[in-house]
C-alpha positions as CSV (number, residue, x, y, z in Angstrom):
1,M,-6.6,31.5,12.3
2,K,-2.4,30.7,12.9
3,K,-0.1,29.9,9.8
4,D,1.3,26.5,12.0
5,D,-2.6,25.8,11.7
6,V,-2.9,24.8,8.0
7,T,-2.8,21.6,6.9
8,P,-0.3,21.4,3.7
9,K,-1.8,19.9,-0.2
10,W,1.1,17.4,-0.1
11,T,2.2,14.6,1.0
12,F,5.5,13.0,1.1
13,L,4.3,9.8,0.1
14,T,2.1,8.6,-2.8
15,N,-1.5,7.2,-2.5
16,H,-0.1,3.7,-3.7
17,S,2.0,3.6,-0.6
18,H,-0.4,4.6,1.4
19,V,-3.0,2.0,-0.2
20,L,0.2,-0.3,0.6
21,V,0.6,0.6,3.7
22,C,-3.1,-0.6,4.7
23,I,-4.1,-3.8,2.6
24,Q,-0.3,-4.3,5.3
25,N,-2.6,-3.7,8.3
26,D,-5.5,-5.0,7.0
27,P,-5.3,-8.4,3.4
28,F,-9.0,-8.0,3.4
29,A,-9.5,-4.1,4.0
30,R,-12.0,-2.8,1.2
31,A,-11.7,-0.6,-1.7
32,R,-14.1,1.6,0.2
33,D,-12.5,1.4,3.3
34,I,-8.5,1.9,2.0
35,A,-9.9,5.2,-0.1
36,D,-11.2,6.1,3.5
37,L,-8.5,6.4,5.0
38,V,-6.4,7.3,2.7
39,G,-9.1,10.5,0.9
40,I,-9.5,9.7,-2.1
41,T,-12.3,8.2,-4.3
42,E,-12.9,4.5,-4.5
43,R,-12.1,4.2,-7.7
44,S,-8.6,5.7,-7.4
45,V,-7.5,2.7,-4.7
46,Q,-9.1,-0.5,-7.5
47,R,-7.5,1.4,-10.5
48,I,-4.1,1.3,-7.3
49,L,-4.4,-2.5,-6.7
50,T,-4.5,-3.4,-10.1
51,E,-1.2,-1.1,-9.9
52,L,0.2,-2.8,-8.0
53,T,-0.6,-5.8,-8.3
54,E,0.4,-6.1,-12.8
55,Y,3.1,-4.4,-10.9
56,G,3.4,-8.4,-8.5
57,V,3.4,-6.1,-5.4
58,L,0.3,-7.7,-4.7
59,K,-1.1,-10.8,-5.2
60,R,-4.9,-11.2,-5.3
61,E,-7.0,-13.8,-3.9
62,K,-11.7,-14.5,-3.5
63,S,-12.3,-15.3,0.2
64,G,-15.8,-15.6,-0.1
65,R,-17.0,-12.3,-1.2
66,R,-13.6,-10.4,-0.5
67,N,-10.6,-9.7,-2.1
68,Q,-7.3,-11.1,0.0
69,Y,-4.1,-10.1,-0.1
70,S,-0.5,-11.0,0.6
71,V,2.1,-8.9,-0.6
72,D,5.1,-9.5,-2.2
73,F,7.9,-7.9,-0.1
74,S,11.4,-8.6,-2.8
75,R,10.0,-6.7,-4.9
76,P,12.1,-2.6,-5.4
77,L,10.5,-0.1,-5.3
78,R,10.0,1.5,-9.6
79,H,11.3,5.0,-9.8
80,P,14.9,5.3,-10.1
81,L,16.1,7.3,-6.8
82,E,14.8,4.1,-5.2
83,Q,15.1,0.8,-7.0
84,H,17.7,0.2,-5.2
85,R,15.2,-0.9,-2.1
86,A,12.4,-2.8,-1.1
87,V,8.9,-3.3,-0.8
88,A,10.2,-4.0,2.3
89,D,12.2,-1.5,2.5
90,L,9.2,1.0,2.2
91,L,7.2,-1.3,4.7
92,A,8.7,-1.7,7.4
93,L,9.2,2.2,8.5
94,F,5.4,1.6,9.6
95,G,6.4,0.1,12.3
96,E,5.9,-4.0,11.7
97,K,9.5,-5.4,9.8
98,P,8.3,-7.7,6.4
99,E,10.7,-11.5,6.0
100,A,13.3,-10.2,4.1
101,G,12.7,-11.3,0.1
102,G,9.6,-12.6,1.5
103,I,5.5,-12.9,0.9
104,R,3.7,-12.4,3.5
105,E,0.6,-14.1,3.9
106,P,-2.7,-12.9,5.1
107,R,-2.9,-13.4,8.7
């Protein structure tokens, strides 16, 4: 195996960011599906979803037996080096440009 074939064990984004990207892509995503995509346990996803909801980045509503999430793009990022940026700035890196300062309701 060549040195270039080794996958690094770290990433530039946190699991919180990865979960948020998954929710932006699918507001009805199940914790099990997010866990598979991110590569963490379902329990970790549930904890992250709770933390993002408590901080106000996500709003959770029941839709039948499933949760439906909406994202508040105006919330500032939490780290002091990033707090001058909003969630919208982070998620804009992954495609769809969020509405400035607003909450995108699920599709």
